[in-house]
Backbone as JSON, one array per atom type, in Angstrom:
{
  "sequence": "XXXXXXXXXXXXXXXXXXXXXXXXXXXXXXXXXXXXXXXXXXXXXXXXXXXXXXXXXXXXXXXXXXXXXXXXXXXXXXXXXX",
  "N": [[1.03, -1.11, 0.07], [2.24, 1.34, 0.61], [3.63, 1.48, -1.36], [1.95, 2.08, -3.77], [0.72, 4.33, -2.36], [2.92, 6.14, -2.6], [3.71, 6.17, -5.47], [1.25, 7.28, -6.3], [1.42, 9.74, -5.32], [3.6, 10.52, -6.66], [3.12, 10.94, -9.3], [1.08, 12.78, -8.96], [2.57, 15.23, -8.44], [4.4, 15.14, -10.47], [2.7, 15.75, -12.43], [1.84, 18.51, -11.67], [4.45, 19.93, -11.74], [4.29, 19.71, -14.26], [2.35, 21.09, -14.89], [2.98, 23.64, -14.2], [5.35, 24.16, -15.57], [4.55, 25.23, -18.36], [4.25, 28.78, -18.69], [2.86, 31.83, -18.57], [2.27, 33.92, -21.33], [3.88, 37.21, -21.1], [3.47, 39.09, -23.07], [1.09, 38.36, -24.34], [-0.71, 38.14, -22.03], [-1.81, 40.97, -20.91], [-2.92, 42.41, -19.06], [-1.93, 40.86, -16.67], [-2.62, 39.39, -14.91], [-2.27, 36.6, -14.88], [-3.56, 34.88, -16.61], [-5.01, 33.89, -19.87], [-7.92, 36.04, -21.51], [-10.38, 36.27, -23.58], [-10.37, 38.12, -25.15], [-7.69, 38.86, -24.95], [-6.27, 37.08, -26.08], [-7.1, 37.05, -28.39], [-5.93, 38.94, -29.85], [-3.29, 37.73, -30.24], [-4.13, 35.85, -31.43], [-5.77, 35.68, -34.06], [-7.78, 34.31, -35.42], [-8.82, 33.05, -33.9], [-12.27, 32.02, -32.53], [-14.97, 32.51, -30.69], [-16.29, 30.0, -29.66], [-14.17, 28.44, -29.93], [-12.27, 29.12, -28.01], [-13.97, 28.48, -25.63], [-13.85, 25.89, -25.79], [-11.66, 25.35, -25.28], [-11.47, 26.08, -22.68], [-12.03, 24.22, -20.2], [-12.87, 24.72, -17.57], [-14.49, 27.01, -17.67], [-14.6, 29.53, -16.5], [-13.97, 31.72, -18.35], [-11.32, 32.35, -18.56], [-8.23, 31.25, -19.71], [-6.07, 29.44, -17.97], [-2.73, 28.15, -17.08], [-2.3, 25.58, -17.57], [-4.97, 24.8, -18.96], [-4.02, 26.14, -21.39], [-1.9, 24.71, -22.06], [-2.94, 22.41, -22.18], [-5.08, 22.6, -24.23], [-2.74, 23.31, -26.83], [-1.42, 20.65, -26.58], [-3.76, 19.58, -27.41], [-3.86, 20.15, -30.18], [-5.3, 22.48, -30.48], [-4.8, 24.94, -30.32], [-1.48, 26.53, -31.19], [1.52, 25.86, -30.3], [3.6, 27.76, -29.86], [2.58, 30.01, -28.93]],
  "CA": [[0.18, -0.26, -0.01], [3.0, 2.48, 0.91], [4.44, 1.9, -2.47], [1.03, 2.57, -4.36], [0.17, 5.53, -2.19], [4.18, 7.0, -3.02], [3.69, 6.08, -6.76], [0.15, 8.26, -6.47], [1.7, 11.45, -5.13], [4.78, 11.16, -7.57], [2.26, 10.97, -10.6], [0.78, 13.93, -8.71], [3.82, 16.04, -8.25], [4.71, 15.67, -11.8], [1.33, 16.63, -13.04], [1.95, 20.02, -10.82], [5.16, 20.53, -11.99], [4.22, 20.06, -15.98], [1.36, 22.58, -15.48], [3.84, 24.99, -13.82], [6.2, 24.45, -16.69], [4.05, 26.34, -18.64], [3.97, 30.06, -18.24], [1.54, 32.32, -19.4], [3.13, 34.82, -21.86], [3.31, 38.59, -20.54], [2.94, 40.06, -24.23], [-0.78, 38.22, -24.36], [-1.69, 38.34, -20.91], [-1.81, 42.16, -20.87], [-3.52, 43.06, -17.89], [-1.0, 40.73, -15.92], [-3.65, 38.4, -13.8], [-1.79, 35.34, -15.25], [-4.6, 34.08, -17.25], [-5.72, 34.49, -21.01], [-9.16, 36.24, -21.87], [-10.73, 35.51, -25.1], [-10.29, 39.37, -25.99], [-6.37, 39.41, -25.06], [-5.59, 35.81, -26.92], [-7.58, 37.19, -29.93], [-5.02, 39.82, -30.31], [-2.15, 37.15, -30.79], [-4.7, 34.34, -32.7], [-6.89, 36.37, -34.8], [-8.79, 33.52, -36.21], [-9.67, 32.46, -32.8], [-13.11, 32.08, -32.27], [-15.47, 32.06, -29.16], [-16.32, 28.27, -29.7], [-12.67, 27.87, -29.96], [-12.24, 29.41, -26.85], [-15.18, 28.03, -25.12], [-13.56, 24.48, -26.08], [-10.11, 25.29, -24.29], [-11.86, 26.89, -21.27], [-12.2, 23.7, -19.6], [-13.1, 25.2, -16.17], [-15.52, 27.57, -17.96], [-14.27, 30.49, -15.84], [-13.98, 32.81, -19.02], [-10.45, 32.06, -18.71], [-7.17, 30.06, -19.53], [-4.76, 29.28, -17.09], [-1.49, 27.55, -17.83], [-3.08, 23.95, -17.84], [-5.56, 25.07, -20.26], [-3.24, 26.14, -22.61], [-1.07, 23.55, -22.59], [-3.74, 20.81, -22.88], [-5.34, 22.85, -25.87], [-1.49, 23.24, -27.26], [-1.4, 18.91, -26.71], [-4.78, 18.71, -28.5], [-3.94, 21.17, -31.65], [-6.49, 23.75, -30.54], [-3.58, 26.35, -30.09], [0.13, 26.44, -31.53], [2.68, 25.72, -29.18], [4.38, 28.53, -29.72], [1.92, 30.9, -28.42]],
  "C": [[0.94, 1.34, 0.24], [3.46, 2.71, -0.59], [3.47, 2.33, -3.51], [0.91, 3.81, -4.0], [1.7, 6.72, -2.74], [3.99, 7.18, -4.7], [2.36, 7.58, -7.16], [0.73, 9.54, -6.54], [2.89, 11.78, -6.06], [3.83, 11.26, -8.6], [1.41, 12.4, -10.09], [1.55, 14.88, -8.84], [4.33, 16.41, -9.66], [3.83, 16.2, -12.69], [1.36, 18.3, -12.79], [2.91, 20.43, -11.57], [5.01, 20.58, -13.7], [3.58, 20.96, -16.31], [2.02, 23.82, -15.21], [4.72, 25.18, -15.0], [5.82, 25.11, -17.89], [3.77, 27.27, -18.53], [3.19, 30.81, -19.41], [2.74, 33.62, -19.94], [2.92, 36.24, -21.58], [2.84, 39.41, -21.77], [1.57, 40.02, -24.47], [-1.47, 38.28, -23.18], [-1.37, 39.93, -20.51], [-2.14, 42.88, -19.55], [-2.74, 42.19, -16.32], [-2.15, 39.99, -15.08], [-3.48, 36.98, -13.94], [-2.64, 34.24, -15.49], [-4.72, 34.39, -18.72], [-7.07, 34.42, -21.23], [-8.94, 35.93, -23.0], [-10.36, 37.03, -25.88], [-8.05, 39.49, -25.96], [-5.93, 37.71, -26.05], [-6.27, 35.77, -27.84], [-6.65, 38.1, -30.77], [-3.74, 38.51, -31.16], [-3.11, 35.88, -31.35], [-5.74, 34.94, -33.36], [-7.99, 35.85, -35.33], [-9.57, 32.8, -35.15], [-11.18, 32.64, -32.46], [-14.03, 31.75, -31.02], [-15.57, 30.51, -28.96], [-15.0, 27.7, -29.34], [-12.07, 28.04, -28.53], [-12.55, 28.72, -25.73], [-14.29, 26.52, -24.83], [-12.48, 24.75, -25.17], [-10.25, 25.85, -22.85], [-12.36, 25.75, -20.63], [-12.8, 23.51, -18.36], [-14.38, 25.91, -16.54], [-15.79, 28.8, -17.11], [-14.02, 31.86, -16.83], [-12.49, 33.42, -19.4], [-9.44, 30.96, -18.85], [-6.11, 30.5, -18.82], [-3.74, 28.61, -17.82], [-1.63, 25.87, -18.09], [-3.72, 23.94, -18.75], [-5.09, 25.24, -21.3], [-2.55, 25.27, -22.62], [-1.87, 22.31, -22.91], [-4.01, 21.39, -24.14], [-3.86, 23.11, -26.93], [-1.71, 21.67, -27.5], [-2.46, 18.83, -27.77], [-5.13, 19.63, -30.11], [-4.8, 21.95, -31.81], [-5.81, 25.15, -30.24], [-2.1, 25.97, -30.54], [0.59, 26.43, -30.28], [3.57, 26.77, -28.95], [4.07, 29.85, -29.0], [1.83, 30.94, -26.92]]
}
């Protein structure tokens, strides 16, 4: 049981570090809140639709955090260099 608990804790730690590795670009995040809003991201990605943004916003809060950006990039919804 200890081995299983330790392995699970390791997976959670790795997931947290991976999410933190993706940082929000300050040139896109113009208000500096650590999230991308639809208007902010729309400047960087002019072809972005509201539907695309909603698909990337998995928390439904109207903002993209670093984990959502990473997931969107991995899903091919957002260029990886943005």
